[in-house]
N, C-alpha and C positions, 0 to 999 in steps of 0.2 A: 319787220320787227313788232311795228305796233301793232298790226291786224294779227299777230301771231298772240299779243298781249291780249287783245280786246276777245280773240276767240278762246283762251285760256279762261276770262275771267268769266264768260258766259257759258262754258263748260260747266266750272266750279258753281257758279250761280246755278244752274239747271241740278247739278248733282245734290247741292245741300239742300234745295228744295223736295229733291224726290226721298231724301234720306228723311227729312221735318215731316215727311208725309207718312213714313213707314212702310216697309213690304205688305203687298195686298195679299192679306189669307185667308183661307178656307178653312175653318174647323167646327167637328161637329161632337156633342155628346154622346149621337148614336155609332156612329161609324168613325173607324177610325185611320187613320194611312197605315195601309199595308195590312191590315189586319181582317180577320174574315168577318163578315157580315152576319149577325144575329137573326135569329129567325123572326122578330121584330119586325124588319124591314124588309123579309123575303115575300114575295110573288104567294098567293093562295088560289092554286089552279096551274095547269097543266103537269100535274102529278107533284108538285112543289105543298106544303103546307105551312108557311107563314103567317104573319098578320098582315102584310102589304101594309105597314103601317112609314110614309115619306120619314127620312131622318131630319131632327132638328140640326139647323144648319145656321152658321153665324161667320159675317166677314168684315175684315177691319182693313184700315190701310187701302182703298180704293184712291184712285187717280182724282186729283181735286176738280176737275170739270167732268165729273162723273153726274148724268142726268138720269140716269135710271138704270135698271139693273136686269140681268136674267140668270136663271138657274137653267142649267140640265142636267142629267144621269145618263150615261152611255154605255154601252156593254160592247169594245171594240171586238171582242173575241167570240160573239155569237158566230153562228155556223148560218150565216145570211150572204157572203161575201159584202155587207156594208156595214154591218154591226148592229145593235139593238137600242133605241133611243126608248128609255124609262120612262123621263122625266121631259117636260120643258113647261119652263116658266117665266115669263117676259112681262113686262111693263110696271116692274117692282119699281116705287118711288125710290129716290135717290136718299131719303132719309130713313129708309129701312135696312138696316144690317142684319136680321136674322128673320129665318123662317123657323115657325116650333114644327115638333113629331106632330104627323100628321095634317100639314096643310096642302099635300096633295090630293088628300078626299075632298071631291068638291062638294061635299052634303055637308061637311062641318065647318065650311066660311072661314076657314083660318087665315085665308091670303089679305095681305093688305090690300085695301082698295084700290081700284084701277089695273090691280096684277091679274095677267090669263092666263091660262094652262093651254099648252099648244097637244093636238094628236100624237099620241106614242105609236108604237111600232105594235101595240096589244091594239091599235084601231080604235082608242078613245083619249081623252083628255083627261088628265090623272095620275097619279105617283101608279107605277108598275113596278113591282120590285121583282129582285133575280132571282129566276128560275133557268140555268143553264142546265142542258140535256145530262142525263144522269151517266154516271162513271167518264163526263169529260174532265179535263184539267181546268182549278179554279180559273174562272173568269176576274177580269179585271171592270170594278164598277168606276168610274171616272167621274165624282161631280164636281163640276166648274159652277162658278159663279163667274159673270162678264160683268163691267163696269163697263157701261155703253154712253154714246154722245148725246143721245137725242131722249126726250122725257116719254116718248111713245114708237115703240114701232107699228105700224099699220098692217096688220095681218088679219085676213080671213079667218075666221073660227072654225074652218074647215080645213084648214094648212097642216100639212107635215111638219114633220120636226126638221125636217130636210132643209123646206121652206122658210120655217122660222129659221134655223142654223143659219142659212145665207143671209136673211135680216140683220142677226145676231154680228154674226161676222162683218157685215157693211158698215157697224157703227160701233165697234169694240173700241174700248182704249184701253184697257186690261184686261187679264184673267187671273184667276186663283183656283188650283182645283184639289184635290183630294180623292185618293183613288183605294178603295177599298176591296176584298177578296170574296169568292162567294163559289163552292163549289159543292156537289151533293152526288 
């Protein structure tokens, strides 16, 4: 009986800590859950004529032990057999809770100090917007922020998105997603 009471009290303490912290959430002023992505974020190339600007992203309610964040954008519907990585950012300091619009453009230097961008499936680092095949059903673009239990992921600068993802998942404390759509 005593063990049951101690277990219940521990469970209540853990639950109230999680409730006080809040739900880990990802929001954007540029892309919205379940909505169509606008031309500002669409790729400019491969038959698409967007502005290729990474969306502004903000997050809140991260787990208390978070030491850094990573952000990815992924299209599971791409006709590749493995989806398509559109953006990979990691080593975002734990005190940062947002990325401004355009942060995925390496020439603008809008990422926080210490943050790095991994190579996408476009073959380069930085943001590459949606550009599904013409006539295909609308694709799902999953923007995810990961709370990590390490200050820094030690990743070579030429690493693939899959390599970065492997390291992210090995250090994940929690994640929050936002899924938007785009088709042409």
